All heavy atoms as TSV, in Angstrom:
chain	resi	resn	atom	element	x	y	z
A	1	MET	N	N	79.211	205.827	-6.912
A	1	MET	CA	C	78.692	205.943	-8.255
A	1	MET	C	C	77.717	207.117	-8.279
A	1	MET	O	O	76.772	207.143	-7.506
A	1	MET	CB	C	77.994	204.637	-8.644
A	1	MET	CG	C	77.371	204.674	-10.010
A	1	MET	SD	S	76.478	203.176	-10.466
A	1	MET	CE	C	77.690	201.934	-10.267
A	2	PRO	N	N	77.934	208.084	-9.169
A	2	PRO	CA	C	77.001	209.199	-9.247
A	2	PRO	C	C	75.680	208.756	-9.859
A	2	PRO	O	O	75.636	207.840	-10.676
A	2	PRO	CB	C	77.717	210.201	-10.145
A	2	PRO	CG	C	78.642	209.388	-10.964
A	2	PRO	CD	C	79.047	208.226	-10.096
A	3	ALA	N	N	74.612	209.402	-9.442
A	3	ALA	CA	C	73.280	209.063	-9.948
A	3	ALA	C	C	72.588	210.313	-10.446
A	3	ALA	O	O	72.752	211.401	-9.898
A	3	ALA	CB	C	72.449	208.410	-8.860
A	4	GLU	N	N	71.812	210.132	-11.505
A	4	GLU	CA	C	70.991	211.204	-12.058
A	4	GLU	C	C	69.547	210.730	-12.023
A	4	GLU	O	O	69.264	209.586	-12.374
A	4	GLU	CB	C	71.416	211.475	-13.502
A	4	GLU	CG	C	70.506	212.425	-14.241
A	4	GLU	CD	C	70.930	212.590	-15.683
A	4	GLU	OE1	O	71.834	213.398	-15.946
A	4	GLU	OE2	O	70.362	211.894	-16.542
A	5	ILE	N	N	68.665	211.578	-11.582
A	5	ILE	CA	C	67.242	211.238	-11.591
A	5	ILE	C	C	66.609	212.097	-12.666
A	5	ILE	O	O	66.602	213.323	-12.578
A	5	ILE	CB	C	66.594	211.479	-10.216
A	5	ILE	CG1	C	67.298	210.607	-9.195
A	5	ILE	CG2	C	65.106	211.176	-10.274
A	5	ILE	CD1	C	66.899	210.822	-7.780
A	6	ALA	N	N	66.118	211.441	-13.711
A	6	ALA	CA	C	65.585	212.132	-14.878
A	6	ALA	C	C	64.067	212.264	-14.783
A	6	ALA	O	O	63.387	211.380	-14.280
A	6	ALA	CB	C	65.966	211.378	-16.136
A	7	ALA	N	N	63.559	213.363	-15.302
A	7	ALA	CA	C	62.125	213.635	-15.250
A	7	ALA	C	C	61.352	212.797	-16.267
A	7	ALA	O	O	60.193	212.492	-16.061
A	7	ALA	CB	C	61.860	215.114	-15.493
A	8	GLY	N	N	61.969	212.418	-17.337
A	8	GLY	CA	C	61.279	211.658	-18.378
A	8	GLY	C	C	62.153	210.556	-18.929
A	8	GLY	O	O	63.175	210.205	-18.363
A	9	ALA	N	N	61.747	210.033	-20.078
A	9	ALA	CA	C	62.473	208.922	-20.693
A	9	ALA	C	C	63.580	209.394	-21.630
A	9	ALA	O	O	64.272	208.584	-22.217
A	9	ALA	CB	C	61.489	208.037	-21.451
A	10	SER	N	N	63.761	210.683	-21.776
A	10	SER	CA	C	64.784	211.223	-22.665
A	10	SER	C	C	66.167	210.742	-22.233
A	10	SER	O	O	66.506	210.802	-21.059
A	10	SER	CB	C	64.737	212.748	-22.640
A	10	SER	OG	O	65.773	213.269	-23.425
A	11	PRO	N	N	66.982	210.281	-23.180
A	11	PRO	CA	C	68.295	209.730	-22.826
A	11	PRO	C	C	69.393	210.779	-22.617
A	11	PRO	O	O	70.554	210.439	-22.547
A	11	PRO	CB	C	68.621	208.847	-24.024
A	11	PRO	CG	C	67.959	209.530	-25.167
A	11	PRO	CD	C	66.673	210.108	-24.589
A	12	HIS	N	N	69.059	212.059	-22.538
A	12	HIS	CA	C	70.068	213.101	-22.381
A	12	HIS	C	C	70.690	213.048	-20.995
A	12	HIS	O	O	70.013	213.209	-19.992
A	12	HIS	CB	C	69.460	214.480	-22.648
A	12	HIS	CG	C	68.898	214.605	-24.020
A	12	HIS	ND1	N	69.702	214.635	-25.136
A	12	HIS	CD2	C	67.630	214.668	-24.465
A	12	HIS	CE1	C	68.941	214.729	-26.207
A	12	HIS	NE2	N	67.684	214.748	-25.827
A	13	THR	N	N	71.975	212.805	-20.929
A	13	THR	CA	C	72.691	212.712	-19.660
A	13	THR	C	C	74.024	213.446	-19.767
A	13	THR	O	O	75.057	212.936	-19.358
A	13	THR	CB	C	72.928	211.240	-19.278
A	13	THR	OG1	O	73.634	210.614	-20.351
A	13	THR	CG2	C	71.652	210.499	-19.022
A	14	LYS	N	N	74.000	214.635	-20.319
A	14	LYS	CA	C	75.229	215.389	-20.573
A	14	LYS	C	C	76.048	215.607	-19.302
A	14	LYS	O	O	77.263	215.401	-19.301
A	14	LYS	CB	C	74.895	216.725	-21.213
A	14	LYS	CG	C	76.119	217.530	-21.574
A	14	LYS	CD	C	75.748	218.827	-22.244
A	14	LYS	CE	C	77.010	219.609	-22.562
A	14	LYS	NZ	N	76.708	220.893	-23.163
A	15	MET	N	N	75.405	216.017	-18.221
A	15	MET	CA	C	76.140	216.287	-16.992
A	15	MET	C	C	76.768	215.013	-16.423
A	15	MET	O	O	77.899	215.024	-15.948
A	15	MET	CB	C	75.241	216.947	-15.948
A	15	MET	CG	C	74.776	218.333	-16.343
A	15	MET	SD	S	76.127	219.482	-16.694
A	15	MET	CE	C	76.814	219.680	-15.077
A	16	LEU	N	N	76.045	213.919	-16.482
A	16	LEU	CA	C	76.568	212.651	-15.974
A	16	LEU	C	C	77.754	212.186	-16.818
A	16	LEU	O	O	78.778	211.764	-16.282
A	16	LEU	CB	C	75.457	211.600	-15.951
A	16	LEU	CG	C	75.699	210.338	-15.169
A	16	LEU	CD1	C	76.086	210.629	-13.727
A	16	LEU	CD2	C	74.445	209.463	-15.190
A	17	LYS	N	N	77.644	212.285	-18.140
A	17	LYS	CA	C	78.758	211.920	-19.025
A	17	LYS	C	C	79.980	212.795	-18.757
A	17	LYS	O	O	81.109	212.303	-18.728
A	17	LYS	CB	C	78.342	212.069	-20.492
A	17	LYS	CG	C	77.440	210.991	-20.991
A	17	LYS	CD	C	77.107	211.227	-22.443
A	17	LYS	CE	C	76.092	210.239	-22.939
A	17	LYS	NZ	N	75.714	210.484	-24.340
A	18	THR	N	N	79.747	214.098	-18.564
A	18	THR	CA	C	80.848	215.022	-18.296
A	18	THR	C	C	81.572	214.632	-17.011
A	18	THR	O	O	82.802	214.638	-16.950
A	18	THR	CB	C	80.318	216.468	-18.192
A	18	THR	OG1	O	79.684	216.811	-19.425
A	18	THR	CG2	C	81.438	217.441	-17.911
A	19	LEU	N	N	80.819	214.280	-15.983
A	19	LEU	CA	C	81.408	213.876	-14.712
A	19	LEU	C	C	82.231	212.596	-14.863
A	19	LEU	O	O	83.358	212.505	-14.372
A	19	LEU	CB	C	80.317	213.677	-13.665
A	19	LEU	CG	C	80.768	213.276	-12.274
A	19	LEU	CD1	C	81.615	214.379	-11.641
A	19	LEU	CD2	C	79.571	212.981	-11.403
A	20	ILE	N	N	81.710	211.613	-15.562
A	20	ILE	CA	C	82.404	210.335	-15.756
A	20	ILE	C	C	83.697	210.526	-16.549
A	20	ILE	O	O	84.715	209.918	-16.242
A	20	ILE	CB	C	81.484	209.317	-16.470
A	20	ILE	CG1	C	80.325	208.933	-15.562
A	20	ILE	CG2	C	82.263	208.076	-16.895
A	20	ILE	CD1	C	79.220	208.186	-16.271
A	21	GLU	N	N	83.670	211.408	-17.534
A	21	GLU	CA	C	84.833	211.620	-18.396
A	21	GLU	C	C	85.841	212.616	-17.811
A	21	GLU	O	O	86.929	212.774	-18.354
A	21	GLU	CB	C	84.365	212.094	-19.769
A	21	GLU	CG	C	83.566	211.038	-20.503
A	21	GLU	CD	C	82.884	211.564	-21.756
A	21	GLU	OE1	O	82.988	212.780	-22.051
A	21	GLU	OE2	O	82.237	210.761	-22.437
A	22	SER	N	N	85.499	213.264	-16.724
A	22	SER	CA	C	86.369	214.279	-16.142
A	22	SER	C	C	87.641	213.671	-15.546
A	22	SER	O	O	87.584	212.738	-14.755
A	22	SER	CB	C	85.627	215.040	-15.041
A	22	SER	OG	O	86.516	215.895	-14.362
A	23	PRO	N	N	88.797	214.231	-15.887
A	23	PRO	CA	C	90.044	213.751	-15.287
A	23	PRO	C	C	90.169	214.138	-13.805
A	23	PRO	O	O	91.020	213.608	-13.098
A	23	PRO	CB	C	91.134	214.421	-16.131
A	23	PRO	CG	C	90.477	215.613	-16.731
A	23	PRO	CD	C	89.024	215.267	-16.888
A	24	ASP	N	N	89.305	215.029	-13.358
A	24	ASP	CA	C	89.335	215.444	-11.946
A	24	ASP	C	C	88.809	214.358	-11.005
A	24	ASP	O	O	89.051	214.424	-9.798
A	24	ASP	CB	C	88.509	216.715	-11.744
A	24	ASP	CG	C	89.083	217.904	-12.486
A	24	ASP	OD1	O	90.330	217.951	-12.651
A	24	ASP	OD2	O	88.303	218.770	-12.906
A	25	TYR	N	N	88.070	213.398	-11.550
A	25	TYR	CA	C	87.476	212.324	-10.740
A	25	TYR	C	C	87.799	210.961	-11.356
A	25	TYR	O	O	86.924	210.282	-11.897
A	25	TYR	CB	C	85.955	212.505	-10.635
A	25	TYR	CG	C	85.563	213.850	-10.101
A	25	TYR	CD1	C	85.141	214.866	-10.954
A	25	TYR	CD2	C	85.631	214.119	-8.741
A	25	TYR	CE1	C	84.784	216.117	-10.466
A	25	TYR	CE2	C	85.285	215.373	-8.241
A	25	TYR	CZ	C	84.865	216.357	-9.110
A	25	TYR	OH	O	84.518	217.583	-8.621
A	26	PRO	N	N	89.050	210.525	-11.292
A	26	PRO	CA	C	89.432	209.276	-11.946
A	26	PRO	C	C	88.781	208.028	-11.344
A	26	PRO	O	O	88.707	206.991	-12.002
A	26	PRO	CB	C	90.958	209.232	-11.771
A	26	PRO	CG	C	91.214	210.075	-10.567
A	26	PRO	CD	C	90.155	211.143	-10.586
A	27	ASP	N	N	88.284	208.121	-10.114
A	27	ASP	CA	C	87.650	206.962	-9.480
A	27	ASP	C	C	86.195	206.787	-9.915
A	27	ASP	O	O	85.583	205.757	-9.636
A	27	ASP	CB	C	87.738	207.058	-7.954
A	27	ASP	CG	C	87.190	208.360	-7.418
A	27	ASP	OD1	O	87.248	209.380	-8.125
A	27	ASP	OD2	O	86.699	208.365	-6.278
A	28	ILE	N	N	85.624	207.763	-10.607
A	28	ILE	CA	C	84.246	207.634	-11.112
A	28	ILE	C	C	84.320	207.082	-12.525
A	28	ILE	O	O	84.786	207.747	-13.450
A	28	ILE	CB	C	83.517	208.989	-11.092
A	28	ILE	CG1	C	83.364	209.486	-9.650
A	28	ILE	CG2	C	82.152	208.868	-11.762
A	28	ILE	CD1	C	82.749	210.853	-9.527
A	29	THR	N	N	83.887	205.844	-12.696
A	29	THR	CA	C	83.963	205.196	-14.005
A	29	THR	C	C	82.596	204.840	-14.579
A	29	THR	O	O	82.496	204.519	-15.757
A	29	THR	CB	C	84.813	203.919	-13.922
A	29	THR	OG1	O	84.267	203.062	-12.928
A	29	THR	CG2	C	86.257	204.253	-13.554
A	30	TRP	N	N	81.556	204.859	-13.766
A	30	TRP	CA	C	80.194	204.530	-14.193
A	30	TRP	C	C	79.223	205.532	-13.595
A	30	TRP	O	O	79.504	206.140	-12.567
A	30	TRP	CB	C	79.793	203.128	-13.718
A	30	TRP	CG	C	80.459	202.043	-14.481
A	30	TRP	CD1	C	81.655	201.451	-14.195
A	30	TRP	CD2	C	79.986	201.428	-15.661
A	30	TRP	NE1	N	81.959	200.508	-15.132
A	30	TRP	CE2	C	80.935	200.465	-16.044
A	30	TRP	CE3	C	78.851	201.577	-16.448
A	30	TRP	CZ2	C	80.790	199.671	-17.178
A	30	TRP	CZ3	C	78.710	200.783	-17.563
A	30	TRP	CH2	C	79.665	199.838	-17.921
A	31	GLY	N	N	78.060	205.638	-14.236
A	31	GLY	CA	C	76.998	206.484	-13.721
A	31	GLY	C	C	75.683	205.731	-13.732
A	31	GLY	O	O	75.502	204.773	-14.490
A	32	LEU	N	N	74.780	206.157	-12.892
A	32	LEU	CA	C	73.464	205.525	-12.781
A	32	LEU	C	C	72.407	206.563	-13.086
A	32	LEU	O	O	72.443	207.672	-12.554
A	32	LEU	CB	C	73.282	204.980	-11.366
A	32	LEU	CG	C	71.977	204.290	-11.045
A	32	LEU	CD1	C	71.808	203.043	-11.900
A	32	LEU	CD2	C	71.942	203.921	-9.570
A	33	ARG	N	N	71.474	206.232	-13.951
A	33	ARG	CA	C	70.398	207.133	-14.334
A	33	ARG	C	C	69.072	206.490	-13.961
A	33	ARG	O	O	68.763	205.392	-14.401
A	33	ARG	CB	C	70.454	207.382	-15.839
A	33	ARG	CG	C	69.419	208.316	-16.342
A	33	ARG	CD	C	69.647	208.548	-17.840
A	33	ARG	NE	N	68.627	209.408	-18.351
A	33	ARG	CZ	C	67.456	208.992	-18.801
A	33	ARG	NH1	N	67.173	207.725	-18.839
A	33	ARG	NH2	N	66.560	209.857	-19.227
A	34	LEU	N	N	68.303	207.165	-13.127
A	34	LEU	CA	C	66.984	206.685	-12.743
A	34	LEU	C	C	65.956	207.481	-13.531
A	34	LEU	O	O	65.961	208.710	-13.500
A	34	LEU	CB	C	66.760	206.872	-11.242
A	34	LEU	CG	C	67.799	206.196	-10.342
A	34	LEU	CD1	C	67.564	206.580	-8.895
A	34	LEU	CD2	C	67.751	204.698	-10.520
A	35	ALA	N	N	65.079	206.783	-14.264
A	35	ALA	CA	C	64.139	207.480	-15.139
A	35	ALA	C	C	62.942	206.593	-15.455
A	35	ALA	O	O	62.897	205.421	-15.069
A	35	ALA	CB	C	64.835	207.881	-16.425
A	36	GLU	N	N	62.009	207.157	-16.181
A	36	GLU	CA	C	60.867	206.391	-16.674
A	36	GLU	C	C	61.315	205.690	-17.957
A	36	GLU	O	O	60.950	206.088	-19.058
A	36	GLU	CB	C	59.688	207.315	-16.929
A	36	GLU	CG	C	59.154	207.961	-15.676
A	36	GLU	CD	C	58.051	208.955	-15.969
A	36	GLU	OE1	O	57.613	209.060	-17.127
A	36	GLU	OE2	O	57.631	209.634	-15.033
A	37	ALA	N	N	62.132	204.676	-17.799
A	37	ALA	CA	C	62.725	203.978	-18.939
A	37	ALA	C	C	62.969	202.520	-18.561
A	37	ALA	O	O	62.834	202.146	-17.402
A	37	ALA	CB	C	64.040	204.644	-19.318
A	38	ASN	N	N	63.334	201.726	-19.544
A	38	ASN	CA	C	63.681	200.333	-19.295
A	38	ASN	C	C	65.122	200.244	-18.799
A	38	ASN	O	O	65.900	201.184	-18.951
A	38	ASN	CB	C	63.544	199.511	-20.575
A	38	ASN	CG	C	62.109	199.386	-21.011
A	38	ASN	OD1	O	61.204	199.304	-20.187
A	38	ASN	ND2	N	61.887	199.389	-22.308
A	39	ILE	N	N	65.488	199.095	-18.257
A	39	ILE	CA	C	66.874	198.862	-17.874
A	39	ILE	C	C	67.702	198.818	-19.152
A	39	ILE	O	O	67.371	198.098	-20.092
A	39	ILE	CB	C	67.036	197.541	-17.100
A	39	ILE	CG1	C	66.312	197.615	-15.765
A	39	ILE	CG2	C	68.506	197.220	-16.877
A	39	ILE	CD1	C	66.303	196.311	-14.999
A	40	SER	N	N	68.757	199.612	-19.184
A	40	SER	CA	C	69.639	199.610	-20.341
A	40	SER	C	C	71.002	200.140	-19.924
A	40	SER	O	O	71.159	200.716	-18.848
A	40	SER	CB	C	69.064	200.479	-21.468
A	40	SER	OG	O	69.019	201.832	-21.080
A	41	CYS	N	N	71.969	199.916	-20.777
A	41	CYS	CA	C	73.312	200.417	-20.523
A	41	CYS	C	C	73.805	201.056	-21.809
A	41	CYS	O	O	73.817	200.425	-22.860
A	41	CYS	CB	C	74.231	199.280	-20.099
A	41	CYS	SG	S	75.830	199.869	-19.530
A	42	SER	N	N	74.175	202.325	-21.713
A	42	SER	CA	C	74.684	203.058	-22.863
A	42	SER	C	C	76.021	203.660	-22.475
A	42	SER	O	O	76.085	204.552	-21.626
A	42	SER	CB	C	73.693	204.154	-23.262
A	42	SER	OG	O	74.214	204.924	-24.314
A	43	GLY	N	N	77.072	203.143	-23.086
A	43	GLY	CA	C	78.402	203.608	-22.707
A	43	GLY	C	C	78.684	203.222	-21.267
A	43	GLY	O	O	78.627	202.053	-20.898
A	44	LYS	N	N	78.930	204.184	-20.429
A	44	LYS	CA	C	79.239	203.949	-19.011
A	44	LYS	C	C	78.090	204.388	-18.112
A	44	LYS	O	O	78.292	204.699	-16.947
A	44	LYS	CB	C	80.504	204.713	-18.632
A	44	LYS	CG	C	81.730	204.285	-19.388
A	44	LYS	CD	C	82.429	203.233	-18.622
A	44	LYS	CE	C	83.724	202.842	-19.297
A	44	LYS	NZ	N	84.490	201.968	-18.472
A	45	ILE	N	N	76.861	204.418	-18.672
A	45	ILE	CA	C	75.698	204.845	-17.897
A	45	ILE	C	C	74.649	203.744	-17.911
A	45	ILE	O	O	74.202	203.303	-18.970
A	45	ILE	CB	C	75.113	206.156	-18.456
A	45	ILE	CG1	C	76.153	207.270	-18.345
A	45	ILE	CG2	C	73.836	206.531	-17.720
A	45	ILE	CD1	C	75.761	208.567	-18.991
A	46	LEU	N	N	74.274	203.312	-16.716
A	46	LEU	CA	C	73.229	202.309	-16.558
A	46	LEU	C	C	71.924	203.041	-16.264
A	46	LEU	O	O	71.851	203.828	-15.322
A	46	LEU	CB	C	73.554	201.365	-15.400
A	46	LEU	CG	C	72.496	200.322	-15.063
A	46	LEU	CD1	C	72.348	199.325	-16.204
A	46	LEU	CD2	C	72.848	199.599	-13.778
A	47	SER	N	N	70.916	202.818	-17.100
A	47	SER	CA	C	69.591	203.403	-16.878
A	47	SER	C	C	68.723	202.378	-16.169
A	47	SER	O	O	68.736	201.196	-16.513
A	47	SER	CB	C	68.942	203.805	-18.198
A	47	SER	OG	O	69.659	204.862	-18.784
A	48	PHE	N	N	67.980	202.876	-15.209
A	48	PHE	CA	C	67.182	201.995	-14.378
A	48	PHE	C	C	65.800	202.616	-14.179
A	48	PHE	O	O	65.708	203.807	-13.884
A	48	PHE	CB	C	67.872	201.815	-13.021
A	48	PHE	CG	C	67.578	200.535	-12.340
A	48	PHE	CD1	C	68.267	199.382	-12.665
A	48	PHE	CD2	C	66.592	200.459	-11.383
A	48	PHE	CE1	C	67.993	198.188	-12.040
A	48	PHE	CE2	C	66.313	199.276	-10.747
A	48	PHE	CZ	C	67.012	198.134	-11.079
A	49	PRO	N	N	64.705	201.852	-14.329
A	49	PRO	CA	C	63.368	202.425	-14.169
A	49	PRO	C	C	63.065	202.795	-12.715
A	49	PRO	O	O	63.453	202.076	-11.791
A	49	PRO	CB	C	62.432	201.318	-14.654
A	49	PRO	CG	C	63.228	200.071	-14.623
A	49	PRO	CD	C	64.671	200.446	-14.708
A	50	LEU	N	N	62.401	203.900	-12.549
A	50	LEU	CA	C	62.053	204.379	-11.209
A	50	LEU	C	C	61.248	203.355	-10.411
A	50	LEU	O	O	61.453	203.188	-9.218
A	50	LEU	CB	C	61.272	205.688	-11.310
A	50	LEU	CG	C	62.071	206.894	-11.767
A	50	LEU	CD1	C	61.140	208.050	-12.090
A	50	LEU	CD2	C	63.070	207.299	-10.707
A	51	PHE	N	N	60.323	202.666	-11.087
A	51	PHE	CA	C	59.449	201.752	-10.357
A	51	PHE	C	C	60.170	200.498	-9.849
A	51	PHE	O	O	59.611	199.736	-9.066
A	51	PHE	CB	C	58.236	201.353	-11.203
A	51	PHE	CG	C	58.561	200.450	-12.371
A	51	PHE	CD1	C	58.534	199.071	-12.231
A	51	PHE	CD2	C	58.885	200.985	-13.600
A	51	PHE	CE1	C	58.825	198.243	-13.291
A	51	PHE	CE2	C	59.172	200.159	-14.677
A	51	PHE	CZ	C	59.133	198.793	-14.519
A	52	CYS	N	N	61.425	200.302	-10.252
A	52	CYS	CA	C	62.193	199.133	-9.814
A	52	CYS	C	C	63.355	199.490	-8.897
A	52	CYS	O	O	64.242	198.668	-8.683
A	52	CYS	CB	C	62.738	198.377	-11.026
A	52	CYS	SG	S	61.505	197.483	-11.945
A	53	VAL	N	N	63.369	200.683	-8.368
A	53	VAL	CA	C	64.487	201.104	-7.533
A	53	VAL	C	C	64.709	200.137	-6.369
A	53	VAL	O	O	65.837	199.860	-5.994
A	53	VAL	CB	C	64.280	202.553	-7.039
A	53	VAL	CG1	C	65.268	202.911	-5.952
A	53	VAL	CG2	C	64.412	203.509	-8.194
A	54	PHE	N	N	63.640	199.584	-5.834
A	54	PHE	CA	C	63.787	198.660	-4.708
A	54	PHE	C	C	64.543	197.393	-5.091
A	54	PHE	O	O	65.073	196.700	-4.224
A	54	PHE	CB	C	62.419	198.312	-4.102
A	54	PHE	CG	C	61.567	197.427	-4.965
A	54	PHE	CD1	C	61.497	196.071	-4.708
A	54	PHE	CD2	C	60.834	197.949	-6.028
A	54	PHE	CE1	C	60.706	195.238	-5.489
A	54	PHE	CE2	C	60.039	197.124	-6.808
A	54	PHE	CZ	C	59.975	195.768	-6.543
A	55	LEU	N	N	64.662	197.087	-6.375
A	55	LEU	CA	C	65.399	195.909	-6.847
A	55	LEU	C	C	66.817	196.234	-7.320
A	55	LEU	O	O	67.576	195.335	-7.658
A	55	LEU	CB	C	64.653	195.255	-8.013
A	55	LEU	CG	C	63.313	194.627	-7.701
A	55	LEU	CD1	C	62.625	194.196	-8.986
A	55	LEU	CD2	C	63.481	193.454	-6.769
A	56	MET	N	N	67.164	197.501	-7.331
A	56	MET	CA	C	68.425	197.933	-7.925
A	56	MET	C	C	69.645	197.238	-7.319
A	56	MET	O	O	70.506	196.742	-8.042
A	56	MET	CB	C	68.559	199.445	-7.777
A	56	MET	CG	C	69.698	200.024	-8.540
A	56	MET	SD	S	69.653	201.818	-8.597
A	56	MET	CE	C	69.424	202.260	-6.900
A	57	ARG	N	N	69.740	197.179	-6.030
A	57	ARG	CA	C	70.895	196.557	-5.379
A	57	ARG	C	C	71.060	195.102	-5.821
A	57	ARG	O	O	72.155	194.649	-6.155
A	57	ARG	CB	C	70.709	196.650	-3.870
A	57	ARG	CG	C	71.869	196.166	-3.085
A	57	ARG	CD	C	71.520	196.280	-1.632
A	57	ARG	NE	N	72.690	196.457	-0.815
A	57	ARG	CZ	C	72.661	196.572	0.474
A	57	ARG	NH1	N	71.516	196.579	1.110
A	57	ARG	NH2	N	73.757	196.699	1.155
A	58	ARG	N	N	69.971	194.371	-5.814
A	58	ARG	CA	C	70.007	192.953	-6.199
A	58	ARG	C	C	70.423	192.783	-7.661
A	58	ARG	O	O	71.270	191.942	-7.982
A	58	ARG	CB	C	68.626	192.352	-5.970
A	58	ARG	CG	C	68.510	190.919	-6.370
A	58	ARG	CD	C	67.156	190.398	-5.982
A	58	ARG	NE	N	66.684	189.476	-6.978
A	58	ARG	CZ	C	65.447	189.066	-7.077
A	58	ARG	NH1	N	64.532	189.507	-6.244
A	58	ARG	NH2	N	65.096	188.226	-7.993
A	59	ILE	N	N	69.864	193.589	-8.539
A	59	ILE	CA	C	70.182	193.469	-9.973
A	59	ILE	C	C	71.631	193.845	-10.233
A	59	ILE	O	O	72.318	193.189	-11.010
A	59	ILE	CB	C	69.208	194.318	-10.798
A	59	ILE	CG1	C	67.816	193.675	-10.770
A	59	ILE	CG2	C	69.692	194.468	-12.222
A	59	ILE	CD1	C	66.722	194.455	-11.405
A	60	LEU	N	N	72.126	194.890	-9.585
A	60	LEU	CA	C	73.520	195.282	-9.786
A	60	LEU	C	C	74.466	194.174	-9.302
A	60	LEU	O	O	75.491	193.915	-9.943
A	60	LEU	CB	C	73.829	196.594	-9.062
A	60	LEU	CG	C	73.184	197.841	-9.646
A	60	LEU	CD1	C	73.476	199.042	-8.776
A	60	LEU	CD2	C	73.609	198.071	-11.073
A	61	ARG	N	N	74.108	193.508	-8.232
A	61	ARG	CA	C	74.929	192.369	-7.766
A	61	ARG	C	C	74.902	191.232	-8.764
A	61	ARG	O	O	75.925	190.626	-9.068
A	61	ARG	CB	C	74.394	191.868	-6.432
A	61	ARG	CG	C	75.057	192.492	-5.268
A	61	ARG	CD	C	74.787	191.689	-4.019
A	61	ARG	NE	N	74.941	192.583	-2.903
A	61	ARG	CZ	C	74.067	192.757	-1.931
A	61	ARG	NH1	N	72.961	192.062	-1.898
A	61	ARG	NH2	N	74.303	193.605	-0.966
A	62	GLU	N	N	73.697	190.900	-9.267
A	62	GLU	CA	C	73.573	189.785	-10.212
A	62	GLU	C	C	74.300	190.075	-11.515
A	62	GLU	O	O	74.818	189.173	-12.154
A	62	GLU	CB	C	72.093	189.489	-10.465
A	62	GLU	CG	C	71.416	188.852	-9.272
A	62	GLU	CD	C	69.925	188.609	-9.493
A	62	GLU	OE1	O	69.425	188.810	-10.608
A	62	GLU	OE2	O	69.256	188.224	-8.511
A	63	LEU	N	N	74.331	191.335	-11.914
A	63	LEU	CA	C	75.046	191.709	-13.145
A	63	LEU	C	C	76.547	191.837	-12.908
A	63	LEU	O	O	77.308	192.028	-13.841
A	63	LEU	CB	C	74.518	193.057	-13.660
A	63	LEU	CG	C	73.113	193.090	-14.212
A	63	LEU	CD1	C	72.713	194.534	-14.545
A	63	LEU	CD2	C	72.996	192.220	-15.446
A	64	ASP	N	N	76.956	191.771	-11.627
A	64	ASP	CA	C	78.346	191.989	-11.235
A	64	ASP	C	C	78.812	193.347	-11.745
A	64	ASP	O	O	79.892	193.497	-12.298
A	64	ASP	CB	C	79.243	190.860	-11.761
A	64	ASP	CG	C	80.594	190.853	-11.035
A	64	ASP	OD1	O	80.655	191.326	-9.881
A	64	ASP	OD2	O	81.571	190.391	-11.637
A	65	PHE	N	N	77.943	194.322	-11.566
A	65	PHE	CA	C	78.195	195.678	-12.029
A	65	PHE	C	C	79.215	196.360	-11.123
A	65	PHE	O	O	79.093	196.287	-9.907
A	65	PHE	CB	C	76.874	196.469	-12.017
A	65	PHE	CG	C	76.905	197.682	-12.874
A	65	PHE	CD1	C	76.734	197.583	-14.243
A	65	PHE	CD2	C	77.116	198.924	-12.311
A	65	PHE	CE1	C	76.754	198.715	-15.027
A	65	PHE	CE2	C	77.132	200.054	-13.090
A	65	PHE	CZ	C	76.955	199.949	-14.448
A	66	PRO	N	N	80.221	197.010	-11.696
A	66	PRO	CA	C	81.233	197.669	-10.864
A	66	PRO	C	C	80.632	198.853	-10.107
A	66	PRO	O	O	79.944	199.664	-10.696
A	66	PRO	CB	C	82.278	198.128	-11.869
A	66	PRO	CG	C	81.579	198.212	-13.159
A	66	PRO	CD	C	80.473	197.195	-13.108
A	67	ALA	N	N	80.902	198.949	-8.837
A	67	ALA	CA	C	80.374	200.064	-8.029
A	67	ALA	C	C	81.377	201.191	-7.962
A	67	ALA	O	O	82.512	201.049	-8.216
A	67	ALA	CB	C	80.044	199.575	-6.631
């Protein structure tokens, strides 16, 4: 799963969206965005707060999030 580390809370993820939608990488179906933001899911991008990175694995398992 590709990951983007964002400098702020801005939801701009153009490069990540482009990668997910690219026919050159059919096995990439989701993206992960680490930022100063709340946990959220927009389209095929899961946003995750930086201060909770240590919990990311556990939360993704509990959500049964596709890897």
